N, C-alpha and C positions, 0 to 999 in steps of 0.2 A: 548254477551252481545247481549238482543234483543234489535231492535231499532221500532217503531215503523211510520205507514204516516201517514197523517189525510189528508187526499182526499179532497180538494174545490171542490165543485157544486153549479151551479144554480140553482132558483127553479126553481121546478116543470112547472113553468107558464113563464117562460122564454121565446122568440120568436128563440132566438140567444145563445148561449153560445159557447163563450172561452175562459175554465177550469174557473175561480169563475167569469171572464167578462162578463156580462146580458145585455140582452134587457127587459126590459118586456114592456110586451103590452099593449096598450091602452086603457084604459076604459072608460066605458060612462059619470064617474061620471068626471075626467075629461074635457072631453067634452062640459059639458054641463060646468064645471065652464069658462071651456076656452073659450064662447060662450059669458058668461054673464060677466067675465071680461072685454071681447073685448070691447062690446057695453061701461059697463059704461068708459072703459080708454077711450074708445074714445071722450064721449062727456068727461069726466075729459080733454082730450088733444084739444077739440075747446076752451072748457072757458081760461083755461093754454095761450094757442098760442094768445089767445084774446086780455089777458093780455099781453103777449110779442109782440104782433103788436101796442099797443102803446106806448111801447120807441122806434117803428123803424121811421125815418125822410127819408120823399120819396126819399128827392135828395141825399141823400148817398147813400142807396139803388141803385139808378137807375147810382150812382158814377161805383161802386162797376159790376155791369151790363157791362158801356162802359169801362168801365178799369176792366180785369175779371181777373188778376196774385191771387191775394188770392182766388176766385173763381176757377182758375184752378189746384192749389196746392192740394185746397181739393176735387178735383176729381181724380188729379193721386193719391196720397194716396187713398183714397176710393174705387179705379174699380184697380188700383195698387197694392201696398206695402200690404194693407190689405187680400186679395185674395193669393197675392202671400205666405203672409204669415200665413194664414189658410193653405196653401198649404203642407208647406212647416214642420212644427208646425206637420199636422196629419198624413207625413213620418217619424220626423224622430222619432215622439213614436208609431206609429205603432198601431193605432189606426183599428179597426170595419170597413168596408166599410162603414155601413151606420151612427156611426158617424162621420170616416171623410166626409161627403157628408155634414150632419148638420153642422159642419165648417164649411164648404167652405162657406155653401148659410150661415150663421155666419157673414163672412167674407165680403162674396157681397152685400149686403144688404147696401140699403142705408142709410146717415145721419135722426139721427129721432128728434124728440121733446126733447130728455134728453139736448142732445148738446147747446143748445135752451136756456132751463136753468142754465146750470152752467156757459155757461159764461156771460148771466146778474149776477150772485152769485162773480161774479169771475171781473164784470167790464168789459166785455173785447167789441169787435167792435159786439152789434146785428145785425147791418147792415148788417152786412158778413158772420154775423152765420144765419143767418137766407134765407138772396141769396144761400149759400153755400147746407145749407138742399132743398129744391125748384130748385136746378140745381140737386145735386142727386137725389132725387126722383126723376125728371123725368127723366136722362140721365139712371134711374136704369132700368127703361120697358125695355131695350137691350142691357143696359151693363151686366144687372145680367147674361140672356140667353148666353150671349158672353161668361163670367168670367166659368160660371159653365159647360162650353161646354166646358171650354180652359185647365179647371182644374181639374173635377173630369170624363174624358174619362182612368181615372187609374180603378177607383173602377165599376168603370159605363157608360151605354151610355146613352148621352145626352137628350134622346126624353124618359128614363121613370123618370125626376124630374120636377115635375109640379111648373110653376114659381107664385106667390102669386101676379099676374097682379090684385087679384081683393083688397087685402089689399094694397098695395101698393096705388093704385087710393084714395083707402078709405082715408089711411095715408092725401095724397098729397092733395083732396079736405080738409078734416080737420084742413089742415097747411094754406092752403093761404085764403080761407075764411075767419076766422077767425079773420087774420094777417092783412086782406085786411079792417076789418073791426073798426078795432083797432087802424090801421093809420086812419084813416076816425076819428073815437072820437076823434084822438090828435089833429089833424090839425082841426078844429070844439073844441075841448071842452077840453084842455089842463092840465087844474087844474084836470078834475075829469080822466084823465088820470092817472094820478100821482098816488090818491086812489087807483086806479082798479087796476095798477100793485103792488102796495104791496098788495093785495090780493090775485094775476096770482101769485107773489111769491112766499107766502104761498100755494097755491091748487099746483106749483111744485116739492114745496119739498113732499107736500103731497101723489101725482102723485107717485115720485121715491118712496118711503115707501112704497106703495098700492102695489107696481110691486114685490120690494124685500121683501116681506111678504109673498105674494100669489105665490109668481114662490118660493119658498124656503120650504114654510111650507103644504101650505094648497094642493099642487100638490102630489096628489100618486108618487112616488117611486123615486122622486124628488132628492134622496139623492144615491138611488143607482147608481150609479155610479165609474167606474173605478178611481183610484186614476193617469193616465196620462190625463182622461179631467179633474178633479181638476185644474191641473198641467196649460195646457192648456189655461183655461178661466179665471184662474187668470193671466197668465205670458200674452196675448193675449194683453188683452184693454194697459199692462204698453209697448209692444211693440210697438203697434200705437199711442200711444199718443207719445211715443221718438222720432220716428221718424218723425211723422206728425211736433213735433216745431223744431226739429234738420233741417227738407224740409225747415218749413220757415222764421228759421232764419238766412240760406243760402245763399236765394235771398233775404234777405236784407227784411224783415216784418216784420209794426211796433208790437212791444211786444203785444200790448190791440189786 
């Protein structure tokens, strides 16, 4: 009885191959799309953060800074639990070195604006959410290089990884300036701030949808990834959510 073997192979344009596990080289289309999207999203982010700033109470924001238990828990999760989880998942699934580095970079990134938007929808503590995002973005300038130095040494040397300081700086500016303006508007014209907030919450929903559609549909080869990366991308956020919630619950933080 004869048997046939079907050999899995990579695309001829792939830059790195391991069986059917391929990495497609970057294209000019993706580079142009990335530039356009980063510009549009930065503007939208600033507008949404302006609306989110209209919910912030300056005195409550300062109280979180003076008694930073919630901020400390957030930072411990951000730069302790998440990078280690990314490292553990990369080892467990045996991904390619460049893929492992990308996963760990994702785990070391500071909190983004989406967390503030989701916090608003869930009627959470917006003052704490924004203060955590601000602090994690500032500390990321030093903590990202440190975490990458610790966790990527298995696959590469630390000097071969470029930290996106410019992107972190732009995100920080797009966060702090609009929020400061929103706080000022709320203090001076609270009725107008409520209307701005309604529009901003809708804008935040649109922002998340645009990121999902563009990232998943328009970027070339975004779906050509190994099954292990699908699994990591699916379970990683839930691990972070669960551990962060349990840690906050364990130290007695309020539900909201």
